[in-house]
C-alpha positions as CSV (number, residue, x, y, z in Angstrom):
1,M,-120.4,-158.9,-17.8
2,N,-122.1,-155.5,-18.0
3,T,-119.2,-152.8,-18.3
4,H,-121.7,-150.0,-17.1
5,F,-122.3,-151.9,-13.8
6,L,-118.1,-151.9,-13.5
7,T,-117.8,-148.3,-14.4
8,V,-120.8,-146.6,-12.1
9,A,-120.4,-149.1,-9.0
10,V,-117.6,-150.9,-8.9
11,L,-114.7,-148.1,-10.1
12,P,-115.9,-145.4,-8.0
13,I,-116.2,-147.6,-4.9
14,C,-112.5,-149.0,-5.7
15,V,-110.9,-145.1,-6.0
16,L,-112.6,-144.2,-2.5
17,A,-111.1,-147.5,-0.9
18,I,-107.9,-147.0,-2.4
19,L,-107.8,-143.4,-1.2
20,A,-109.5,-143.9,2.0
21,I,-106.1,-146.1,3.0
22,A,-103.5,-143.9,0.9
23,L,-104.7,-140.2,1.9
24,P,-104.1,-140.1,5.8
25,L,-101.0,-142.1,4.9
26,W,-99.7,-138.9,2.4
27,I,-101.3,-136.6,4.9
28,T,-99.8,-137.3,8.2
29,P,-96.2,-136.7,8.6
30,R,-94.0,-139.4,9.3
31,D,-92.2,-138.5,12.3
32,T,-95.4,-137.2,14.1
33,R,-96.3,-138.2,18.0
34,S,-98.8,-135.7,18.4
35,Q,-102.2,-136.8,18.8
36,R,-103.8,-133.8,17.5
37,R,-101.8,-133.8,14.4
38,L,-103.2,-137.2,13.3
39,M,-106.5,-136.3,14.4
40,I,-106.7,-133.0,11.8
41,S,-105.0,-135.6,9.3
42,V,-107.7,-137.8,9.6
43,G,-110.4,-135.1,9.6
44,L,-108.8,-134.0,6.4
45,S,-108.7,-136.8,4.5
46,A,-112.3,-137.8,5.3
47,F,-113.2,-134.2,4.1
48,I,-111.7,-135.0,1.0
49,L,-113.0,-138.3,0.8
50,L,-116.6,-137.1,1.4
51,I,-116.0,-134.1,-1.4
52,I,-114.6,-136.7,-3.8
53,G,-117.6,-139.2,-3.3
54,A,-120.3,-136.1,-3.9
55,V,-118.4,-135.6,-6.9
56,F,-118.4,-139.1,-8.0
57,M,-122.5,-139.0,-7.4
58,A,-122.8,-135.9,-9.0
59,V,-121.1,-136.6,-12.2
60,L,-122.7,-140.4,-12.1
61,Y,-126.0,-139.0,-11.7
62,A,-125.9,-136.4,-14.5
63,A,-124.6,-139.4,-16.9
């Protein structure tokens, strides 16, 4: 198997997928019932994932 494909394509996608699941769970407080707080948490996690994805693209494009 081509290890370059694994490090360039598969690994970043797996990291982003894991972060997309875990980040909202980490950011959102467990005892909240506020829809506003939930909306802020989801928006913040989407922004963080966008930044991480952009960093991945920049690093992989430069390599």
